[in-house]
C-alpha positions in Angstrom: -0.1 -0.1 0.1 1.6 3.4 -1.0 2.0 6.4 1.5 0.0 8.9 2.0 1.4 12.7 2.1 -1.4 15.3 3.2 -0.2 18.8 2.9 -2.4 21.7 4.3 -2.3 25.3 5.6 -2.5 23.9 9.2 -1.3 20.5 11.0 -3.8 19.0 13.9 -1.7 17.3 16.3 -3.9 13.9 17.0 -6.3 14.3 20.1 -8.6 11.9 22.1 -11.9 12.1 21.5 -13.7 14.4 23.4 -10.5 16.1 24.3 -10.3 19.8 24.6 -9.9 21.7 21.5 -10.5 18.4 19.6 -10.2 18.6 15.5 -12.0 20.0 13.5 -13.7 18.0 10.2 -10.3 18.1 8.2 -8.4 17.1 11.3 -10.6 14.1 12.4 -11.0 13.4 8.5 -7.8 12.4 7.8 -6.1 11.2 11.2 -7.2 7.3 9.7 -6.7 8.2 6.7 -2.7 8.7 7.8 -2.9 5.5 10.4 -4.1 3.2 7.5 -1.6 4.1 5.2 1.3 5.0 7.3 1.7 8.5 6.2 2.7 11.9 6.9 0.8 15.2 7.3 2.8 18.2 6.9 2.0 22.3 7.1 2.3 25.5 8.6 3.1 24.9 12.7 0.9 28.4 13.6 4.2 30.1 14.4 6.8 32.5 13.7 10.1 32.8 13.0 12.4 35.6 12.4 13.5 33.9 9.3 12.7 31.0 7.2 14.9 28.2 6.9 12.6 25.4 6.3 13.4 23.5 9.4 11.2 20.4 9.7 10.0 19.7 13.1 8.8 15.9 13.1 6.6 14.1 16.0 5.0 11.2 16.4 1.6 11.2 18.1 -1.1 8.2 18.4 0.9 6.5 15.4 0.2 9.5 13.1 3.5 11.5 11.9 3.5 15.7 11.6 5.8 17.4 9.7 5.7 21.2 10.0 7.3 24.8 8.8 7.5 28.2 11.0 7.2 31.5 8.8 8.0 34.7 8.8 5.8 37.5 9.6 6.0 38.5 6.2 4.5 35.4 5.0 1.6 35.1 7.5 0.5 38.7 6.7 0.7 38.2 3.0 0.2 34.4 2.6 -2.3 34.0 4.9 -3.7 37.1 6.4 -3.4 38.2 2.4 -4.3 36.4 -0.1 -5.7 33.4 1.4 -8.1 35.3 4.0 -9.2 38.5 2.4 -8.5 37.6 -1.4 -9.6 33.9 -1.9 -11.8 33.3 0.8 -13.9 36.2 0.6 -14.0 35.7 -3.4 -14.7 31.9 -2.8 -17.9 32.7 -0.8 -19.2 35.1 -3.2 -18.2 38.4 -1.3 -17.0 40.2 -4.1 -17.6 43.3 -1.8 -14.7 41.9 1.0 -12.3 41.0 -1.1 -9.3 42.8 -1.8 -6.5 42.9 -4.2 -3.0 43.1 -3.7 0.0 42.7 -5.2 1.8 42.0 -2.4 -0.7 39.9 -1.2 -0.4 37.8 -4.5 3.6 37.4 -4.2 3.3 36.4 -0.7 0.8 33.3 -1.5 3.2 32.2 -4.3 6.4 32.4 -2.5 4.9 30.2 0.7 3.8 28.0 -1.8 7.4 27.8 -2.7 8.5 27.5 0.5 5.9 24.8 0.7 7.3 22.6 -2.4 10.7 22.9 -1.2 10.5 21.6 2.3 8.0 19.1 1.7 10.4 17.4 -1.6 12.8 15.5 0.7 9.5 13.6 2.4 8.0 12.3 -0.7 8.9 8.9 -1.9 8.7 7.2 -5.2 5.4 5.9 -4.4 3.4 8.4 -2.4 0.1 9.4 -2.7 0.2 13.3 -2.3 -3.1 14.5 -1.4 -3.2 19.0 -0.8 -6.0 20.4 0.8 -7.7 24.0 0.3 -7.8 27.1 -1.3 -4.4 28.2 0.7 -2.0 26.1 -1.2 -3.8 25.7 -5.0 -0.9 26.1 -7.1 1.3 23.7 -4.7 0.6 21.0 -6.9 1.8 22.9 -10.4 5.4 23.6 -8.2 6.1 20.4 -7.0 5.7 19.3 -10.7 8.4 21.9 -11.7 10.6 20.1 -9.3 10.2 16.4 -10.8 7.8 15.2 -8.3 6.1 12.4 -10.9 3.5 10.8 -8.2 -0.3 11.1 -7.9 -1.5 14.3 -6.6 -4.8 15.2 -5.8 -6.5 18.4 -4.1 -9.6 18.6 -2.5 -11.1 22.3 -1.9 -12.7 22.4 1.1 -14.6 26.0 0.1 -17.4 26.8 -2.3 -16.1 27.6 -6.1 -17.5 30.9 -7.2 -19.3 31.2 -10.9 -16.7 32.1 -13.7 -17.8 35.9 -13.6 -16.8 36.4 -9.7 -13.5 34.2 -10.4 -12.9 36.5 -13.1 -12.6 39.4 -11.3 -9.5 37.9 -9.7 -6.6 38.8 -11.4 -4.0 35.9 -13.0 -7.7 34.0 -12.5 -6.2 31.7 -15.5 -3.0 31.1 -14.1 -3.9 29.7 -11.2 -6.7 27.6 -12.3 -3.8 26.3 -14.9 -1.9 25.5 -12.1 -4.5 23.5 -10.5 -5.0 21.0 -13.6 -1.0 20.2 -12.9 -3.2 17.5 -9.9 -4.3 14.1 -11.2 -7.4 14.8 -9.3 -9.5 17.4 -8.4 -12.0 17.3 -5.4 -14.9 19.4 -4.9 -17.2 19.2 -1.6 -20.7 19.2 -4.2 -21.6 18.7 -7.6 -22.7 22.9 -8.0 -19.2 23.7 -7.1 -17.7 21.3 -9.8 -20.3 22.6 -12.2 -19.2 26.3 -11.7 -15.4 25.2 -12.2 -16.3 22.9 -15.8 -17.6 25.8 -16.8 -14.4 28.4 -16.4 -11.9 25.9 -17.7 -14.6 25.1 -20.8 -15.4 28.8 -20.9 -12.2 31.0 -19.9 -9.8 28.3 -21.1 -11.2 26.2 -23.9 -10.7 23.0 -22.4 -12.4 20.1 -23.4 -14.8 18.5 -20.6 -15.7 14.7 -21.0 -19.0 13.0 -20.0 -17.0 11.7 -16.9 -15.9 14.8 -16.4 -12.3 13.9 -16.7 -10.4 17.4 -18.3 -8.3 16.8 -20.9 -5.1 19.4 -20.2 -1.5 19.0 -22.0 -2.3 15.7 -23.0 -3.4 14.0 -20.0 -7.1 13.7 -18.4 -7.6 15.5 -14.8 -10.5 13.8 -12.9 -12.8 16.3 -11.3 -15.4 15.0 -9.1 -17.5 16.0 -6.2 -16.9 14.4 -2.8 -18.9 15.3 0.0 -17.3 15.0 3.5 -18.8 14.0 6.4 -18.4 13.7 10.2 -16.4 10.5 11.7 -20.4 9.1 12.7 -18.9 6.5 15.2 -16.7 8.8 16.6 -19.2 11.2 17.0 -22.1 9.0 18.4 -19.1 7.4 20.6 -18.3 11.0 22.2 -22.3 11.6 22.3 -22.6 8.4 24.5 -20.3 9.6 27.4 -20.0 10.9 30.7 -19.3 14.6 29.6 -22.0 14.9 26.9 -24.2 14.1 29.5 -23.5 16.2 32.2 -23.2 19.2 29.0 -26.8 17.7 28.0 -28.1 18.1 31.9 -26.4 21.1 32.6 -28.0 23.2 29.9 -31.5 21.3 29.9 -31.7 22.6 33.2 -30.2 26.4 32.7 -33.6 26.6 30.3 -36.1 25.9 33.0 -38.0 23.7 30.6 -37.4 26.0 27.6 -36.8 25.3 24.1 -33.9 25.3 23.0 -32.0 26.6 19.7 -28.2 26.2 18.9 -25.8 27.3 16.3 -22.3 26.3 16.5 -20.2 28.5 13.9 -17.1 30.3 13.9 -16.8 34.0 14.1 -16.9 34.3 10.3 -19.3 36.6 7.5 -20.1 33.3 5.5 -22.4 31.9 8.2 -24.4 34.6 8.2 -25.0 34.9 12.3 -25.8 38.7 11.8 -29.0 37.4 9.8 -29.9 34.9 11.7 -30.1 36.8 15.0 -32.3 39.2 13.6 -34.4 36.0 11.9 -34.9 34.9 15.5 -35.7 38.6 16.8 -38.0 38.6 14.1 -39.5 35.0 15.3 -40.1 36.6 19.1 -41.9 39.8 17.7 -44.2 38.0 15.4 -44.7 35.1 18.0 -45.1 36.7 21.6 -47.2 33.9 22.5 -43.8 31.6 22.4 -41.3 34.1 22.6 -40.5 33.3 26.7 -40.1 30.2 26.1 -37.2 29.8 23.4 -34.0 30.6 23.6 -31.2 31.0 21.0 -27.5 29.5 21.9 -24.9 30.3 19.9 -21.6 29.3 20.1 -19.1 31.1 17.7 -15.2 30.7 18.8 -13.4 33.8 17.2 -11.2 33.3 14.4 -8.6 35.4 11.9 -8.4 38.0 14.5 -5.9 40.1 12.4 -8.2 40.7 9.5 -10.2 43.5 10.5 -13.6 42.4 8.5 -13.7 39.7 11.5 -13.3 42.0 14.1 -16.1 44.2 12.8 -18.5 40.7 12.9 -17.7 40.1 16.3 -18.6 43.8 17.0 -21.9 43.7 15.0 -22.4 40.4 16.6 -22.4 42.1 20.2 -24.5 45.1 19.2 -26.9 43.0 17.9 -27.2 40.9 21.1 -27.6 43.2 23.2 -30.6 44.7 21.3 -32.5 42.0 21.2 -32.1 40.3 24.2 -32.6 44.4 25.7 -36.1 44.2 23.7 -37.3 41.0 24.7 -35.7 39.7 27.8 -37.5 39.7 31.5 -35.7 39.4 34.7 -35.3 35.7 34.7 -35.1 35.4 30.7 -32.7 36.1 28.0 -33.0 34.9 25.1 -30.1 34.9 23.6 -26.8 33.4 24.5 -24.0 34.0 22.5 -20.8 33.0 23.6 -17.5 33.0 22.1 -15.4 30.4 22.9 -15.3 26.9 21.5 -16.1 23.7 23.6 -14.7 19.6 22.8 -16.6 17.9 20.6 -18.2 15.6 23.6 -19.3 18.4 25.3 -20.9 19.8 22.1 -22.7 17.0 21.5 -24.5 17.2 24.7 -25.4 20.7 23.7 -26.8 19.6 20.4 -28.6 16.7 21.8 -30.3 19.1 24.2 -31.7 21.3 21.2 -35.0 21.4 19.7 -33.5 23.0 16.9 -30.6 23.2 15.1 -30.1 26.2 13.4 -27.3 26.3 10.2 -27.8 29.0 7.7 -24.6 29.9 6.1 -25.2 32.1 3.5 -22.7 30.0 1.6 -20.8 26.9 3.1 -18.8 24.4 1.2 -20.3 21.6 2.9 -21.4 22.5 7.0 -20.1 19.8 9.3 -22.6 21.1 12.5 -25.2 20.3 10.4 -24.1 16.4 10.2 -23.4 16.5 13.6 -26.1 17.9 14.9 -28.0 15.2 13.4 -26.0 12.5 14.8 -26.5 13.5 18.1 -30.0 13.6 18.3 -32.4 10.9 20.1 -33.9 9.0 18.0 -37.5 8.8 20.0 -37.5 12.4 20.3 -35.1 14.1 17.6 -34.9 18.0 17.4 -35.5 19.2 13.9 -32.5 20.8 11.6 -33.0 24.3 9.9 -30.7 24.2 7.0 -29.2 26.9 4.4 -30.3 26.2 1.0 -26.9 27.4 0.5 -24.8 24.9 2.3 -23.1 22.3 0.5 -24.6 19.8 3.3 -28.5 20.6 1.8 -28.0 18.8 -0.9 -27.8 15.6 1.1 -29.6 16.6 3.6 -33.0 17.3 2.1 -35.2 16.4 4.6 -33.9 19.0 6.8 -36.3 22.3 6.6 -34.4 24.1 4.3 -34.4 28.1 4.0 -33.1 31.3 2.3 -31.0 32.6 5.1 -30.9 36.3 3.3 -35.1 36.2 4.2 -35.5 37.4 7.5 -39.3 36.0 7.7 -38.5 32.7 6.1 -36.6 31.7 8.3 -38.4 33.3 11.3 -41.1 31.6 10.1 -39.7 27.8 9.8 -38.6 28.5 13.6 -42.1 28.5 14.3 -42.9 25.2 12.2 -40.2 23.3 13.8 -41.1 24.5 17.3 -44.7 23.0 16.3 -43.6 20.0 14.6 -45.5 16.8 15.3 -43.1 14.5 16.9 -44.1 11.7 14.1 -42.4 13.9 11.6 -39.6 15.0 13.3 -39.0 11.1 13.6 -39.2 10.3 9.9 -37.3 13.3 8.4 -35.0 12.5 11.1 -34.3 8.8 10.2 -33.8 9.7 6.5 -30.9 12.6 7.8 -29.5 9.9 10.1 -28.9 7.1 7.4 -27.3 9.7 4.8 -25.1 10.9 7.6 -24.2 7.4 8.8 -23.8 6.6 5.8 -21.6 8.9 3.7 -19.6 9.5 6.3 -15.9 10.5 6.7 -14.2 7.1 5.8 -16.7 7.0 2.8 -15.4 10.3 1.2 -11.6 9.9 2.8 -12.0 6.2 1.0 -13.5 7.2 -2.6 -10.7 10.2 -2.8 -8.0 8.2 -2.0 -9.2 5.1 -4.5 -9.8 8.4 -7.2 -6.3 9.2 -6.3 -4.8 5.4 -6.8 -6.9 5.8 -10.1 -7.8 2.3 -10.6 -11.6 3.1 -10.4 -14.0 3.1 -13.3 -17.2 4.6 -13.5 -20.0 5.3 -16.2 -19.5 8.3 -18.3 -21.9 11.4 -16.8 -22.4 8.6 -13.5 -21.2 11.6 -11.0 -24.0 14.6 -11.6 -26.4 11.9 -12.0 -25.5 9.8 -9.3 -25.1 13.1 -6.8 -28.4 14.7 -8.1 -30.2 12.4 -7.0 -28.9 11.9 -3.8 
């Protein structure tokens, strides 16, 4: 079996299930694959160094080997805070109004990708499979090819892929996409993002896209497919049975004194639609005063990217909205919004999910959204909660028995909250059973097996099967 070399912006050292600060979706998704393939996870340590040396910090934890490098402050500012998170991230989430184009950002992005390539190159053996992750490292495969790497390489994009007209606003967009075509496999979360990418390479680059969605490029066929990511279903459901989860459930339930709980768990990010979510909940409180004192919104929103001005603005806006809504609707013994700026261990989150009658997952645009799947997995099948899910989350293509909403419509979300709170038990159980089946079947193990299978290059699919199968899912 070939080794697997995983390359991502950050490396997450494996931790025990339920541990404080436990891994997010990418980390949970990859650790089991790395154990199985005797692999290495390479990336940035998250630390600064005065001068870049390329020194590799090699560690082994829980049967996973990690290799990390430190970056200079200028690298972090231009590559990470700059091009990755002030140019590509907003553009890929359709927020061209927040997208910043700066030549220094682009130069820093290319420089750090070069440094990644030079540092990881000695670790790659001839038979290794190389799996690169996300928008931080789009040109890395092309750079490695230029250094003589002939291995099978794949890229998985965890974010959406923007429509052609939006992407064309990016300076040197064609060069960026051309660099991506040096990979053997390009993976997207959904058929929607896949179709946007294929449209771009056809219309902007004049390339041929075959019936199986492969792309003819420089005498090669590049595989492009949708690989919807899932959660580690077995691990998460086990965490949900833990004493820590049960305690979290009891603490939250007792604190609301019989009121219904709506829960949102999101990084503090403008793509998550938190401001619109708060306004929708406020609209529900105003439109349905008979239920206003019986519902509490718990919003857990750990801060992220604090060095980027737009994120600082989000936090200030949400704090102001929370104060305004609570001031208008609170009573001496009741506060309708509990807004918490911190993260929680996975087992504790599982307990909170299970305690909530509604999972409120309403991003304005999201590659997938694993919180929706975690909420479903945490529910009691005999008395499940209701998932309210944005139609603009990638997960909406799989979780069609959720109540799908337009997060931009305050009225629509408010009325859907009312519908969810009033939903009969029989309908809740019926919807949850179908949702649970999807989450269990298309879990993270299925996701990584399908991607690695494509990367190995030993799968044969009927022509046109990708789109028809995913659209029917």
